[in-house]
C-alpha positions as CSV (number, residue, x, y, z in Angstrom):
1,M,81.2,95.2,109.3
2,L,81.3,97.7,106.5
3,I,84.2,96.1,104.6
4,P,82.3,92.8,103.8
5,W,79.4,94.7,102.4
6,L,81.6,97.0,100.4
7,N,83.3,94.0,99.0
8,F,80.0,92.4,98.2
9,I,78.7,95.5,96.4
10,S,82.0,95.7,94.4
11,L,81.6,92.1,93.4
12,Q,78.1,92.7,92.0
13,V,79.1,96.0,90.2
14,S,82.3,94.5,88.7
15,A,80.4,91.4,87.5
16,F,77.7,93.5,85.9
17,L,80.3,95.8,84.2
18,F,82.4,92.8,83.1
19,A,79.2,91.3,81.5
20,Y,78.2,94.6,79.9
21,Y,81.5,95.4,78.3
22,A,81.9,91.7,77.2
23,I,78.6,91.7,75.5
24,I,78.9,95.0,73.6
25,S,82.4,94.0,72.6
26,V,81.1,91.0,70.6
27,M,78.9,93.2,68.4
28,P,81.3,95.1,66.1
29,V,79.2,94.7,63.0
30,T,76.0,95.8,64.7
31,R,77.8,98.8,66.3
32,A,79.4,99.7,63.0
33,E,75.9,100.2,61.5
34,K,75.6,103.2,63.8
35,H,79.1,104.3,64.6
36,G,81.0,103.4,61.5
37,E,84.6,101.9,61.3
38,K,85.5,103.1,64.8
39,A,83.2,100.5,66.2
40,W,85.9,97.9,65.6
41,R,88.4,99.8,67.6
42,D,85.8,100.5,70.3
43,C,85.2,96.7,70.7
44,Y,89.0,96.2,71.3
45,K,88.8,99.0,73.9
46,F,85.8,97.4,75.5
47,R,87.6,94.1,75.8
48,K,90.5,95.8,77.6
49,I,88.0,97.5,80.0
50,M,86.3,94.1,80.5
51,S,89.6,92.6,81.6
52,V,89.9,95.2,84.3
53,F,86.5,94.3,85.7
54,I,87.3,90.6,85.5
55,A,90.3,91.2,87.7
56,I,88.3,93.3,90.2
57,M,85.6,90.6,90.3
58,V,88.1,87.8,91.0
59,I,89.8,89.9,93.7
60,N,86.5,90.5,95.4
61,M,85.8,86.8,95.4
62,I,89.2,86.1,96.9
63,L,88.7,88.8,99.6
64,W,85.6,86.8,100.7
65,L,88.1,84.6,102.5
66,W,88.7,87.4,105.0
67,F,85.6,89.6,104.5
68,P,82.5,87.4,104.0
69,V,79.1,88.9,104.6
70,P,78.1,87.2,107.9
71,E,74.6,86.4,106.6
72,L,76.2,84.6,103.6
73,A,79.2,83.0,105.2
74,W,78.3,79.4,104.5
75,L,81.2,77.0,104.2
76,L,81.2,74.2,101.6
77,S,83.1,72.0,104.0
78,S,84.8,72.1,107.4
79,N,87.9,70.9,105.5
80,P,89.0,73.6,103.0
81,L,91.1,71.1,101.2
82,I,88.0,69.6,99.6
83,G,87.1,72.8,98.0
84,I,90.7,73.3,96.7
85,L,90.7,69.8,95.2
86,V,87.3,70.4,93.4
87,G,88.6,73.8,92.2
88,V,91.8,72.2,90.8
89,T,89.6,69.5,89.1
90,I,87.7,72.3,87.3
91,V,90.7,74.5,86.5
92,I,92.8,71.9,84.7
93,P,90.4,70.9,81.8
94,C,89.1,74.5,81.5
95,T,92.7,75.8,81.1
96,V,93.3,73.3,78.3
97,I,90.0,74.3,76.6
98,M,90.8,78.0,77.0
99,W,94.3,77.6,75.6
100,K,93.0,75.7,72.6
101,A,90.2,78.4,72.0
102,L,92.8,81.2,72.2
103,K,95.2,79.4,69.9
104,D,92.6,78.6,67.3
105,G,90.8,82.0,67.6
106,G,94.0,84.0,67.3
107,T,94.0,87.8,67.9
108,E,90.2,88.0,67.4
109,H,89.7,87.2,71.1
110,M,91.0,90.6,72.1
111,K,91.0,92.6,68.9
112,P,88.1,92.0,66.4
113,S,89.0,92.6,62.8
114,Q,87.1,92.8,59.6
115,D,89.7,90.7,58.0
116,T,89.2,87.7,60.3
117,K,87.9,84.5,58.7
118,M,85.7,82.0,60.5
119,H,87.8,80.0,63.0
120,S,88.7,76.3,62.6
121,G,90.3,73.8,65.0
122,I,88.3,73.4,68.2
123,Y,85.7,75.7,66.6
124,N,84.9,72.9,64.1
125,H,83.3,71.0,67.0
126,I,81.8,73.7,69.2
127,R,81.0,77.3,68.4
128,H,81.8,78.8,71.8
129,P,84.7,76.9,73.5
130,G,85.8,80.0,75.3
131,I,82.7,79.9,77.4
132,W,83.7,76.4,78.7
133,G,87.2,77.6,79.1
134,E,86.3,80.7,81.1
135,M,83.0,80.6,83.0
136,P,83.8,77.5,85.1
137,L,87.0,79.2,86.3
138,Y,84.9,81.7,88.2
139,I,83.0,78.8,89.8
140,S,86.3,77.2,90.8
141,V,87.3,80.4,92.7
142,G,84.2,79.9,94.9
143,F,85.4,76.3,95.6
144,F,88.9,77.6,96.4
145,V,87.4,80.1,98.8
146,N,85.2,77.3,100.3
147,S,82.1,79.4,100.0
148,I,78.6,78.0,99.1
149,F,77.4,81.5,98.3
150,L,80.2,82.2,95.8
151,V,79.8,78.9,94.1
152,V,76.0,79.4,93.6
153,W,76.5,83.0,92.7
154,A,79.2,82.2,90.1
155,M,76.9,79.4,88.6
156,I,74.0,81.8,88.2
157,F,76.3,84.5,86.8
158,A,77.8,82.0,84.3
159,I,74.4,80.8,83.1
160,L,72.9,84.2,82.6
161,F,76.1,85.6,81.0
162,T,76.4,82.6,78.6
163,V,72.8,82.8,77.4
164,I,72.8,86.6,76.8
165,N,76.4,86.7,75.4
166,I,75.8,83.9,72.9
167,H,72.5,85.5,71.8
168,Y,74.1,88.9,70.9
169,E,77.3,87.5,69.6
170,E,75.6,85.0,67.2
171,K,73.3,87.8,65.8
172,D,76.4,89.8,65.0
173,L,78.3,86.8,63.5
174,V,75.3,86.1,61.2
175,K,75.5,89.7,60.0
176,R,79.3,89.3,59.6
177,F,79.5,86.0,57.8
178,G,76.0,85.5,56.4
179,D,74.9,82.1,55.1
180,A,78.3,80.6,55.9
181,Y,77.7,81.2,59.6
182,R,74.1,79.9,59.4
183,K,75.3,76.6,57.9
184,Y,78.0,76.5,60.6
185,Q,75.2,76.9,63.3
186,Q,73.3,74.0,61.8
187,R,76.2,71.6,61.8
188,T,78.0,72.7,65.0
189,G,76.7,72.9,68.6
190,A,76.9,76.1,70.5
191,L,78.2,74.5,73.7
192,I,77.9,70.8,73.0
193,P,79.3,69.0,69.9
194,K,76.7,67.7,67.5
195,F,77.2,64.0,66.7
196,R,75.8,63.3,63.3
197,R,75.0,59.8,62.1
198,R,76.9,58.7,59.0
199,R,74.7,58.1,56.0
200,K,74.5,54.4,55.1
201,Q,76.2,53.7,51.8
202,P,73.9,52.1,49.2
203,P,74.8,48.5,48.4
204,S,77.1,48.1,45.4
């Protein structure tokens, strides 16, 4: 019974390290205040390290199929196909959103640069489309594995990560772009688009 617990511990550790490196990688300006120009290269390195821990985390979740912790081995359904169908339903729109976020964000997603301008495209409607593109994918893995524990765990992880990551990233973006980003925050929702009423035209 050792392997399930080792897999469980690896899942928690890899998720924590993924979140840690992801968060510090979105603060190049803040880090540059202390570490100078190398902070920008460091953030690129942090994102590569983050990718390794994402892979480990997902592998741990998949291994749950064969090595669940007995006390947490709760099935979503007696029919695994239901979880697979729900997982696919999540993956399809999230993949489209992620593709659009990566396309409009360009190389900034992996390699932050001082020369990068504020994004357009999907970013005109929502400030953090990558969150919607990525976080639900981890929840979908829980559905594919047919595990109540993994679905709930991934939801909690996604919520906590999203709140903390957006907080630190936006503080850095305000330092980076100043008033332009503050105005952008006012007119654009972080995760949900803002629908503004059109001003009525005065009668002619």
